[in-house]
N, C-alpha and C positions, 0 to 999 in steps of 0.2 A: 613834677614835684621837684625831683631830685637836682636839676639843670638850673635852676633860680638859687639853690641853697649857697652858704657861703662854702667854700673849701678850703684847707687846710694844708700845707706840705705832707706827703706821706714817702716813709722810707723803706726800701728792701730790709726786712728784717722785724717789721714791726707789727704787733700784735694788734688784733683786734676782738671784741665782743661784748657782751657775753653772750653766752649759747641764745640762738634766736634771736638775735640784733641783726641790723640789717645795714652794711656798709657801703657809700657810695661813693666813687674815683672818679675822678678829672682826670683823663690821661690825653696829654696834649703829646704828639707825634711830630717829628721830622724827621724824614727819610732824608738820606745824603743822595744827591745829583749822583755820584758814584755808583751807587747801585743800581744805575740805567740796565733794562733785561731782565735783572733778577728777580727772583721769588722772593715777595718781601713778606713775612710774618710776624703778630706780636705774641710774644711770650708771656703767660702769665701763670703763674702757680702760689697756689694756697692751699691748706687743707680744708678751706671752705668752700662752697658751692656759689659759682662766677657765672655773671651773662653780661658778654656786652652788648651794648646800645650803640649806634650809631644811628644817626638822621632819625633821633626819638622814634628809633624800632628795635628791638632784639635781636639780633643775628648771630649769635652764637654761644653756645652753653661752655662756660669753662669749669671742670672738674679732673681734678688730677687722679683720684681714684678709680674715674672713667676714661682716662687716657685722653684726654682732650686738655689740653692746655696751650694752643696755640688758635690765632685768628687768622687767618689766610687775609693781606691787606689787598695783595695783588700775585697775580700769577707770573708777570713779567710786566716792570715796573716800566710805562712808557711815560714820554716828554710829557705829555699832556694831561698826565695824572696829576691830581695835587700832590706833593708832597710833605705839606702840612696837612694833620687832621687831629681833632678832636673826638676822642671815643670818651663814653662813660663806662665803669665796668661795677654790677650790683654785687655785693657779695654779701652773701648769708653766711652768718657765723654757726653755720653747721656742718657736717663732710655730710657723704651721700648714703650715711646709712647713720645719718642721726647724729647724738655725742654722749652715748653710753662711755659712764664713767669705768672703766676699765675693761670691758669686755663690747661688741656691738651690743648684746640683747640686755647692759643693764640698763637701771634708770639713766637718765640725762643729767651730766656734770651741769649744773646752772651755770658755773662761774669756767667752765672752759671759753680757752681763745684761739682766733687761729693764726695763722702767720703767713704775712704775705714772703715768700722766699724767692721769687721770682719775678723781674716786671721788665722786659727785653723788647729789643727792636730786633731781630735778626735778619739774615739772607738763609734761606733753604736751600739746601744742595737737592734737590730732585734727584739727581742721576745717584748720589750715592744712598739715598733715599729706596730707591730699586733695587739696589743691586742688596743692599741690605737684605730685602725682604726675598729675593731671587735666592740668596744663599739658607735665609732659613728655611725654607722650604725644600731647596736641598738637602740639606743637611737633617730636620725630620724625617724626610724619607729613606737618609739613609740607615737613621738611628732604628727607625720604627717598622720600616717593613720587613725585617729580619734578614739573619742570613741568609735563607734558605732563598729568598726573592731576588736575580738579580738586578732587579732596578734600585734596588737601595747600593746594590755596590758602583751602579753605572752613575748614581744620584751622587755619590761618595766624591767618585773619581771627578766629576764635572765639576765640582765644588774645588774639589783640591788646582784642577787646570784654573778654572777662575782666578783664583788667590796665585796664580803661578802667572798667570798672564796679566791681573791688573795689578799699576801701579799705581799706590796711592797718590803719591804727589803728581801723578799727569794724566787728568782727567780724558785725554784720547786715547787711553789703554780701555776706559771703562766699557762701549761701545761692542767692543772685543768681546768682554767677561760676560755681559747680558747675551750676546750673542750665543755662548754655548749653555747659558742654563734655559735660553730658550726654545734650544733643540730640542732638549731633555722634555719640557711641557709640552713641546707642538707636538711626541710621539702620542698617537692617536688610543682610546681602549679600543675593546672590543664589543659587540652588539650586545651582549649579555651582561655587561656593567652594570653594578646596581648606581639608580640616580638619586642623587640628594635634593632635594625643593629648599636653597636657601635662601630665607626670610628674613629681612631685616626685622629686630625687636626689641621693644622698649617696657618693660613690663616696670609700671609705676606704682606702687601701693597708695592706694587714695588717703591710707592712715596710717601708719605703725610706730616707727620711731622716730615719727617729726608729725606734726598737727596737721589737718586740715589746710588750715592755711599754707604752710609750706608745701605744699603738694601744689598747688596752683602754678608755684616759681618754678617746681619741676616738671611742671607738664611744658612751661614755656622753654624753660634751658634746653629739656631733651628734644624737643620737637622741633626749635629753630634750628636744631644742630642738623636732624634730621632733613628737614626743609633746603639747608643751605648745602646736605650732600648730595642730595639731587641735581642740584643746580648746577653741583661740580663734577657730576657723573654722566653726561648726557650717554654717552657711547654705551652706558648700562642698559640703556632703555633701548637700542639697536642690536647689541650684542648677541640674544638668542630670540630676534625675533618675539619679545616681551618684555613688556615695561620694565625699567630697572629695580633698582633699590627697593625693595618693598616693606615700607615699616608696618607693621603690622598694629592695631591701636583698638582695644575694645570696650572700652568703657566710657558709654556717653557721658556719664557725668562731668569726667576731665576733658571732654571735646566743649562742653555747655562752660566749665570754667576759662577755658582759651578763649572760646567766643567772647564772652562776659569781659574779661580781663585783656587779653592782646586780640583787640581786633583785625588788625591788621597781618597779623601773624596767621589769624583765621582764616582772613582772604586767603593768604598764600594755602594753606593747607586744602581748600575747597579746592583751589585751581587742580591741587596733584590730586586729590579724589578723582576730582571729575578726568583725568587724563588717565586712571587708574592706576596710579602709583603709591599712594596713600588710600590703603585699602581699610575700611573699618571694618572690624568684625565680632563677634560675641553677642552682641543684640541685648546685653543688658542694659541696666541703666550703671552699677557699680560690680567687679567682679565679687559677688557675695558670697560668701559661704551656701557651700553646696549640701547643709547638714539642717541647720537650725530652722532658717526662715519655713513660715506656714507656704502652703502651699498656694492662697491666695497672694501672698508677696512675693513668690516666684515668676506667678502670671504677671505680677506689677512691675517685676523688673524687666520681664522681658517685653511688656507693653510701652512703658516707657522709654526703654532702649531702643526697640521696635521703630518706635512713632520718630524719635527724636533724627534716626537715622532717616528714616522715611523723608521730614521736612527739613535737615538740611543738607542731604546727600541726595536725595532722589530715589534711592534703594533701602531694600532691606538688607540685614545679613543673613548669609544662609550658613554659616558655622557659628557655632556657639563655643565660645575659644574659653577657657577656665585653668587656665596651667598651675594655678600655686592656691588651690582651698583645699583644704583641709576634709574627704572625700564626698562622695558623690552622691546624692541620694536616687536608690530606685524609680523614683517618680521623675527624675529628669528625660529620659526621654520619652514620655506620652506628652509633658509639657514642651518637650522640644517638637515635637510633629505639630502640636497644637498652635507652637508660633511660627511655622513654616518654617522650619529647621531639622533639615536630616544628616547632619554633619555635626562630629563634636572633637577638641582638640584638648587634652592636657598632659600632663607628664609626672604630678605630684604621685603615683603610686610608686612611681620609682623610689621613692623616700619610706618605703614600706620598712620597718623596723625588723620584722618575723620571718614572711616570706615574698620570694620575689615572684608579682604578678607574672602570668603566664604568657603576655601577648604584648605586641606593639601597634598592630593592626587588629581589627575584631569589631565585631558587629557585637553590639550593647543593648540586652533587651530590657524594658521597665516594666513595671507588675500588672500590665493592662498587655503586655505584647508587644507593643510599639521596639521596633528596631531604628538604633543611629549607627552609622558608618564611624567607627571612633578609632582616633592614633594617638599613640603616643610617641612621640621622638624619640628615636634608640639612644640617642647620645643622653637623654636624661637629665635636660637643664633645658631653660628657655635663652638663657645666657650664655650662649659660643662664642667663640672668638676667631671663628675661621683658620683654625689651627690644623696641618696634618693630622696630628693625633685623636683630633674630636672629627674628624670623617670616617676615619678608619674605625673608631668606638660606632659609629653611628652605623657601620655595616655591620661591625663582629655581633653587637651585641642585640641587633634586630632577632628576637623571636619568633619571627614570623618569615623567615628568609624561604623562598622557594613557595610561597603561596603570593607575595606582593615582590617585587624590585624595586619600589622607591619610598622615600620616607622625608619627612622633615626634619631641617636642619634650622634652629632658630636664631640667629647671633644679633650680639648686643648686650650693653651693659645693664642691666635689670633690678630688680626691687625697687632701688634708690633711684632708677632712672636712670637716664645717661642714652642710652641707644647705641646703633650701630658706629663704627670709626671708620675711616679711611683705608688704616691697615687693612683691618677685617676685608672690606672689598677688595683690597690689593691682591691679596694671599689670596680668595677665592677664584679670581681672575685665572691665577695661574692652576689652578687645579679644575679647571670646568671642563678639559676633557684632558688628561693625562694618564697614561699607560701605566698602570701600577696603582693605582689611585680610583676609588669611587668618581663617576661623574657628578657634575657640580654644577645645576644652573640655579640662577637669580628667578625664583619663582613666585607664586600667588598661592595663597588657602584653596581658591577654586582649583586651580590649576593640580595643584596634588592632590585633591579629594577626585578631580574628576578621571586621574588616572588610578587611584587607588579603585575607583567605582567598578572600573573595568576590568581590572583584575580580581574581584571581590568573590569570586564563585569558589574558591576552595576556606575562604574564612573561615574560623570559630567564632563560636558565639558567647559570650558571657550573660547569665540570667542572674539580674538584682544588681544588689547595691555595690558600688566600687568605694569600699571600706578602708581606710587609709588606717593603715597599723602604724599610728603614731599620732599626736597630740590629743589622745583622748582627755587630756584636762580641758580642752579647751569647751566640752559641752558643758562646764560648772565654771570654770574661772569668772571673775568680776558677775558677783550674781547680780547686784542693781542694775547691769546691762543687759541680762538676760531675762529680767523680771520686769523692765520698761520695753526691751521689743515684742512679748508678751502681751503687758497689758496696752500697747498701742495698735498693735495688730488688733484687737479684739476691738478698741476703740472705734477706730479706721470702720470694721465691718458695722457695727451697728449705727454709725453714721449714715454710713451708703445703703444700707435697709430703710433705716427711717425716713431718710431727706428721697428716697427712691418712694416708700409709701407715699409720701408727703404729694411728690408730685402727682401722684397716680388719682388722688384726692380732690387735688387742688390746683387749680391751673395757673393760678399769681404766682404760687411758690415758686423760686427761682431754685434750679439744683445748683449746689455750690461745688462745682467743676473747678474751678480754679485752686479754690482754695481747699479743695482735696487732694488734688494735685499737689500742689506747694508739702502738705503734709505727706502723703506716699512717698516724695523724693527726699524728705528729710528721714523718713524712717529705711528706705530702700536705701539712703548713705551709711546708715549706722548697721546695715548690712552688710557690710565690706569687709572682706576674709579676715582683716587684723584685728575689727571692732566687736562688733556681736559674739565672736569667739574669745575676745579678752586679751587677745596676744597683743597690745599697744601700751605706751607709755601712759602717765597720768596725764597727762594735758589732752589726749584724745578721750580715756573715760570721761573729763569732766567736760568737752564740747558735746559727747554723746548723750549725756544726762541732760545737759541743757536743752538740746534737740525734742528729746522724751518728753521734758517739760512740755516746752511747745506744743507738742501734739497732744499732750492731756488737755492743757489750757484750752486750744483752739479747738479741737475735737468737742468738749463739752459744751462750748458756745453753739458751735453746728447742730450739737444732737438739742441742745435745749430748745433751738429755732427751729428744728422740723418735726418735733413732740408739740410746740406751740402751735404751728402750722396743722397737724396733722390730727390733733385732739384740742382744737378750739370749744369748739361747743362742751365736754366737758370738761374742760378746764374752769368756764365761766361760773363766779360764784354763785348763781342763781341754781345752777344743774345742780350745784353739789350741797344740797338742803341738810341734809345729814352728813357727818365727817365719814368722808372716802378719801382711798389714796386708789390713784391708776399708778396699775402697772404694765409696764412694754416687754414683752417677748420676743428678743430679736433671731433665738433657732427657730430651727426649720420643724419642729414637732410641737403637738402641746406638752403644757407642763406644769405639774401641782407641787407647788414648792412652799413651806412657812418661809415669810418673808419679815422682814424688822419694817416698821413704819414708825413715825414721828406720832405721838397721841395728843388729846389738846392742851395737855399741861407742858407740852416737850418732852415727855419721855420716853421712848421705845418701846412699843406694844408690839409684839406677835399675832401674823395672821396665817389662815393656809388660802393660797389665792391659787384658782385654775385658769392659764390664759392660754388661748387659742395658738397653733404657729403662727408666728411675723404675725402676730396681732397683741391687741392690749385689752384690760378688763380691771373694772371698778371694784375695788374690795369694799364692800361695807358694813353690814352686820359679821359679827366674829361665827368662823365656823369652828364647829367643836368636831374634830374626827372619833370616828368610832374609836380606836385603838390609842388612845393618848400616849405620849412617850411617860414610861415609870424607870425611876432614880434611886436607887437602894445603894446605903452601905452597909456593909457585912463586916461583922467582928473582927475579921482578921485587918480591917483599914481595905479592903480591896472595896469598888464602887460595880455595881452593875445598871445595865442600863437597858432598855428592850420599848419595841415601839410596834409589836404585832407581825414584825417583817423580821429584822433580825434582833437578835440578845449581842451584848455584847458582857465582856467580863473585863476590869482595867485592876493592875495591883498598885500598892502605893506609887511605886516609880513611873508609873503610866504606860508601864507594858500592858498591851493586849494579852490576854492569856487566853482567852476564848472570843471567837464571831460564831455566830451560831443562824444559819438562815433557820426560822421557825416553821414554815411549811413542810419542810420535809427533816428538819431536826440536823442538817448536815454540818459539822465543826468544822473550820477551815483552820484552825489554827491546832498545829501538830501537837500531840502528849509534851509536856515536860520544855517546850518551847514559849519565846515570845516574841509577840511581832510586835511594832513599833519601837524595837530595839534602838537604840542610837549606839553608833559604832566610829572612833575615832583611829584615823590610820595615818602612817608618817608619809611626808607627801615628797621626798626628796629624787628628782629625776637626775636623770642623767647630765642634761645640758639646757633644753627646753625649758625654763621651771611655768613659765605660766602657761606653756602649752601642755606639757607632757604629766602622766602618772605612769610610772610603771608597773609591769607586773606584779613586781618584789614587795609593792607596798600592800600586797593585802596578805601580804607574811605578818605584817605589823601591826593588826587590829585590836583593839582592845574599847571593850562595851564602856560605854560610860555610866556609869554607878553613883558619883556624886549626887546627892538629892540635897538641893536646898529648900524646896518648899513641897511637902509630900501633897499626894491626891487629894483635892477636896471639890464638893461639889458646888457647881457655882449656880446652876440653874435646876430645879429640884423636878422639872416634868412639865406636862401637858403638852403643851405644843413642841417644846424644846428641852432636854436635856443634855445639861454640858457639864464639862469636870475641866478641873486647870492644875497644871504643875509645874515645878522648876529643876533645873540640872545645870550644874558645874559643869562644862565641856572643856577639859583641858586645863593649861593652868587658870587663866581668867576671862573665858566663853562663858555665858548665860544662856540658856535656852528655857524660854517659857511656852508653853503648851497646852493647849482649850480644843478639848475633844468632844465634838456636839454631834448629837443625833436627834432628827429632827422625827415629829410625826410620821407616819405614811411611807419614812423615805428608805430606798432597802441600798443605803453605802454610810458610811460614818466619818464626818469630816474632821480634819486636822487643822488647827489655825497654828501656824509655829513663829517663833517670832525670837534671831538668833542674835547676840551681841556677840559679833564674832573679833577676836584678838589675838589670834594664834597664829604664826608664822610655820610653813612647810609643814600643814597641816591637813585632812581630808576628812568632811564628815559626812557620814550617809546615815539613812535608818534603813534599818531592815524589815521584812515581812518573810518570815515561814510560816507556807501553807501546806496543806492535807491534800495538795495537787500531785499528780506525778504526770510528769510529759515531758517527751525529749527535746520541745520547741513551744519557745515563748513568743507570743506575739507583741507588737510595737506599734504604734502610732506614729504614720509620716504623712507626708503631703498628699491629700486626698488619697489617703488609702491606708495599709498597713503592710506588715512585713514580719516575717516570722525569721528568729534565731536560735541556733541550738542552744539546750541549755547544762550542755556538759561541753566537753574540752576533749575529746576520743583525738582532733588531730592538732595540727600546730594553725589552722584555720580557724577552728574553734577557740582554743586558746588565748588567739591573738586579739578577739574581739572582748576581754576580759572587763572591759567598760566601754558601752556605749551608748547610740543618743537613741532619742524618743521626744515625740511632742508630748502631746497631753493624758498619753496613758500607757500600760504596758499589764500584759494580761496572760497569766498563767491558768489554761484551762485541759481538763480530760472530758470525756462526753459526759454531758450532763450535767458538769459542774464547772464551775472556776473563778479564782478572785482576779481583781484589776486593781492596779495603785494607778490613780489621777493624781495630776497637779495642774499646778496655775499658773508657775513660771519656773520652770527645773526643765533639762536637757538631758544628763547625765543616767544611767540606769546602769545597771543587768539584773539575768537573772541567771542564775546557777543554780543546777539539782532542783531544788523545790524554796530556793530563798528570794524574794524580788526584792531590789534595792532602789532606792534612788539616793543620787549624788547631790547631798545641800550645800 
């Protein structure tokens, strides 16, 4: 498409845009004959992200922020090589980290323009470059090894000698200077020296400060550069009996994008995967959030990822690689085991704001006792540059020195892509086995974990969740995304249950496998760790909400098709001589509930129905429970409701002043306290606005007290009793809540609608309960987890805001109260107060 467009002349210094636009440049080059034998580069510098295309294929990413501004045309110009050629440069009008206005994480500036600052054809002096890298390493050794280390002085005096020997106007003096450096670099380490396993790495967020669409091009720009580096560094392949540059890539979705959009590049990647240089790790469809997806979603992340890697590369991943996610569920070790994975790598807990995590290499034990060997790169980063300072930090910072003598070092520009550079490789070649520095070897994840497994006899074990003491706001940010995720997880569950039952009953029914895979992949994509948490720009939120809409639409259609097949006979008009309603139960236990169904005149009527586990029932005659719901208004305006199981009292503000279990008479709400109390907090974090809520927000609590509509009865009892009220929240937001009690039901339901117009505010609802326990229980994936209700230690109070799935519970012997939700994740339980973040 680009090649056939009309091109106009462009000048260095010209600006292009606006944000998210794409400009194509046709670059016609003519290399002077006088440059014969020289190394020739095409230099391109702009503040946008570029990619060079040659012969209709991408060949090199160009990103100034990623230190990639040149494309090597020839290492040594030969007479037989073409001296005139045409390249195309695709320029994305956004930077490596999007286009934030004023700061990186600010909303994008829609009118930002990028400037072309350099477009040149140059001769590259490889000898000068090598000298500069030599001097950089020596000077870093001199500065960083310390006065007590004689190697720092040896490095300093060697650098000084090199300056004395080298005449910059006389290239014939360069070899002697380089020999001086080589003498230092060739002095070997002792056998006990720490070994660093360096792996090229290119962390690309599938969506964050840029939309999904731009990520596709980021993958191509980064990965074509990695392939180009491999092709130009064959010596690394043989240097230490291991295959050389190892870019570690872990998201199957990104491979799928490149396969679809860049088939030529993908074929080259497949070749390097076959050679063992391009190593897929991670095993999931995307690098998902580690807390909020359901257990089934996490299984599907592994299933879709591992299946893709098996089909495309003939192998599954043996390492789970999740370096940038905001905490890790205690269920993950068991899920990893079930998916054939026994090794885990991350580094995110180095971001803890309060406590320093005590290990870098350890066994992590999940809620069922499953253990995985876990490694945090001690340099506390997945975007190293191969510098001396980083190598020394990796050793000094390692909290398991003495237990293990190997650690990972992930190098390459990341988050916005970019990946490794030639200079990073060249630095590390000089440090491969140099006295005074740790031993550095280009390695693979398998080599690292294999040697850690051999050294693992003295490793410690961490039991339970890996809780990140930061970014607690991501459990609540972007409420529509949270709601969409929970609803779509439920829809896909129901479709699969009903379709499976339909297949079992009707051999003609076709299980919708391909349609479900498409919908699951959309849902899994939205569980990426900057989308589901809400820490992404508005463009991404809009894309995500569209995907949820599509899952709801297609899911409803698949559900209808399954029901039509499953219950065909019951749905025939002649089979329904009386007015009846078909009710399905997709949960694995029998349920008796009040349902709402359309009456003969189109109005909604209520009925009680009992439906078996994973089954269905026809509701025909109205069933009158032995104990209907009684609703009474008191003289003071408060309203009581009871159904023979529980009795509740609500004041005019909608506060729950009493919740009693009738068979025992046990009261749940403490004297003088209000449950269902809405509270507003200031939300002004130190930096990460969409990510964080800080502990000091708890000091700004203001109960919501402005009543717009007092409590009134909306259903007077029988099968259902309900009341409604409205509050003003903050300056301009409104909250309307309907509180429902059904016949025979042991719980109270709250239907809450908020018209939210506040900025930098945080709304919660609180339930003080008459229960005493030092631990509260929270639902997580396929299980539950207990967390303390006290703040005895810094580890306790750092969890002032935590995540849960569908419920949290505070129980003592013989009695407890649970708070359930259908679309929320942020929660807390401090002392006797259960709190849900809205």
